[in-house]
C-alpha positions, 0 to 999 in steps of 0.5 A: 830265476823267472825261468826256472820256476817256470820250468818247475811248474811245467814239470809239476803234475796238473791238478784238476779242480773237484768236479761238482756233481748235480744232486736232483731235487728227488735224491735230496727228498729221499735223503731227507726222508720225504719220499714219494707217493708211490714210495710210500705206497710200497713201504710198510707204512701203517694206514690206521692210526691209534688213539687213547680214550681217557675213559678207557685203558686200551687203544682205539683204531681210527681210520677211513676207507671210501668214505666210511669211518672206523673207530674201534677198540683193539682191546690192547694196552701195548701200543705195538700190538695195538697198531698191528691190530689197527692195521689189519683192520684197515686192510681188511676194510680196503679188500671189502671196498674193493670187492664192493666196488668190483661186485656191487654187493655190500658185505654182509655181517654175520647177523645178516646172514643168520637171519637171512638163512633163517627166514628161508629155512623157518623151523624146516626139519630142525626146529631146535636150531632156531628161531634166530632172535634176541629175545632172551628166551631163545638165547641158548638156540644154536642159530643164536649162540653161534652168532653170539660166539663168533660176533654179531658185526663180524662180516661173512668174508672174515670168518676163518678156522679160529672162529669155527673152533672157538665155536666148538670149544665153547659147545663142548662145554655143555652138557645134557642131563642124565637121570638122578643118582641114588638121592635123587640129585640129577646126573649130567653128561657131555653131549655127543659129537654128533650134536656138537657137529650139527649145531656148529660145524654143519650149522655155519657151513649151511649159513655161509654157503646160503649166503655165498650162493643165494647173496653172491656174498664172498667167503674167507680165501682160503676157506674154512676146512669144514671137512677137517674138523668133521673127520678130524678132531670132530670125528663121529662115532658109528653106532653099532647095529642093534642086534635082537636077543632071543629074549627080545625076539620072543617078546616081539613074537609074542606082542605081534601074535594075533589075540 
């Protein structure tokens, strides 16, 4: 019996013990969600946090870049929308810090750019554009309206096409006086496209190009398409040439004739 049992055991297929695979600590950390620093950098992890202020219904963004702390309202009640805005601000701050380290030039805000441009041109040939001042009596001057509508604290490198579009839309709402009606009430008409371009598109271009060329400020990439606004939706109509009528020619001849 013993010999028969041995023969059966020898004829039976051999069973190998299960192999034990060694698992690295890195693999365990990844399985548990504790990834390495490089892996976190490659992932879409938000770098800014949002907090609630008991005195405000909006979420606030908080983060720090190169020792500078940022705390600003997102003007959003929705948490996801607020987080997206905060992450965008963080990315812009990181990019600005990188440019600052690379060039050694501090980023300039729009009010600083407007102030520097106005000090350079003074009144020049277009005194109605300024002066740049926070005095209420000059609040409607084009340079002050430009800074107020786009944003005093907005960085020069953050100004984009939507900012210019907003400036143009606000300027289009203005009108100018155009005589009176039969009852003596004042009449108004929209301002000309030429005036809108001079006080919005061309003015902003002058300010941005001035600080770019004289202060080394970086502009937004891709740049603002000023030509699209000037040649597209804000195309100026050419004034027809003045043709002297026969009656006007006679009057001009009479006034120019010697006495």
